[in-house]
Phi, psi and omega in degrees: 000132182284137177263008181294132183280131173228111187290350177276350179282161174299150181215163175226160177213152180265120181256008184297332180291346182277359180230150176292339179260113182296342179264010179301133184248142176283124180263326183220138164251118189234130175277118182224125176050048176067018176228158180257131181240139176255119179258106175265179180301320188230025176198157173233127185233137174266124180278132183240086175295157185305324182292340176279336179274321182229072188298334181269003178055041177283338180230085185303339181278358180301125182274161172287156182209185174207159179227118176291129182256321185221145175267035173212156184212220187299332181286347177275130186295329179295321178288312184299320186271357177253274187286319183291315179299320178299316178297315181302316182289316180297325178291344187255357183230173176241116178277159173303147189301335182280353180256127181268119175300320180300316181294320179296315182294319178299319180292322177298323178294321176301315177296317182301316182297325177289321177297318179293329176294320176296316181297322180295319178295314179302314182297319181297315179295317179300314183297313181293320180298316181297322180287329187271338181305307180295330178293317178296316180298321180294319179298315181296316182296317180293327185283350177295346176279348182244187181262357180214161177247123181290176183304141179268143175298153185236151171291122186291134174063031185299313181302312182293321179293323175297319179298319178296314180302308183293322178295315179292323180296317179295318180294323175301316180295321177298313182292325178295319177297334180293346171300333177292331175287317182293318188267331187237355180078021178293146176292146180287114184254011176058234181268008176275078186293332177297325181297325177296317180296318180294321180295317179297316180299327182274322189252339181225051186296343179278351181272067188293323179298318181292315179299318180295319179302311182294324180290317181295329186260004189294330185290309181289330176296315178296324180296316179298315180298318181292321179296320178297314182291332183273356177293147188296340178276357181247263187232038181294144176201173178301128181081005176207078184208166176232129179259134182237128177241145178268196174304132188216140176277131181240169180308145181081015181060038178262139179257121178262138178284167182307134181217175177209161173208157184233157175225109178248019186298330181292345178240034179057033179253189183277164175231129177266117186284309184262151174292142173244160186288125183297315183299313180296314182296318179298322178297319177296316179299317179300315179297320178296318180299312182296315181296320178298315178302310181302307187293319180295315182293322178297318178297317179300316181294314180298317181295332188244030178259155179302120183293344179281345180258106185274112180215165172224154176253125184245156174262131182289142169291155184308323183288345181264357182281126182277122181298334180285340176201084189280054170290155187241352179243148178213160181260139175219148177297134177280113184282346179267097184243000000 
């Protein structure tokens, strides 16, 4: 048998090195944005065939490769409920001919990557905060023997990480709203989320479920956008700013964990008087972002599916959710026809 390499031949590759678990299994191979991605339980890898590395075939000896992108995969709920769930549902239904499944899935991946960027920032802040709490408490307790308490350790790069989280979260909301352009022909209004609501009310007034979703979620969506704009690296000003504090010593020798508060009074908005916990708030925002994405996309799919194909989308009971890929919605044939 010849060992001569021919990059046009079929090939295989071992992706086990991309996961901390050598028995990690690939659950899905998905074509996204003209590239092939391998979704394992605990990793996401981009497959790089030789022709993607050397498209002009100037170097025929160029080998195939892969690039690990994320140390999380299908077993992560953010991945399962965004891109994998979207693929599962799209594979199970028939969209109207003017709607491209490929375009919808590619757009969902764009949203997913922004969501994962938010999740990574949240996890990093959470991890450092958890590690520093006992250290801060130990410093304070030991210092009670003296007349002063020395400097407290800080979460590294907190200001910049908050900026990344808010920027990606706002961009995620913009891209999620763009599903309205794909499915209904709405004009792209960027971060003007009110314009989407107004357009739907004027042009798609019969889409009551969709209108209600956007109306019900408008307050927290506006808050994320305002917080991003009020960060000091963006458009902060008097009466429109967000204050971020790291570990801080407070009266009574109490150590407060990282927090934030906002003031939007200069733009007729709300003002947050007390600091709230960044880790807790980011977790709430992440859950809201994911749920909004799910609900909006499901409504879009149902509204724009072939009426001859009778199906319903159901939510799984907790006991039916697979830990290896915890998506929560599934398609089933509607037996009542």
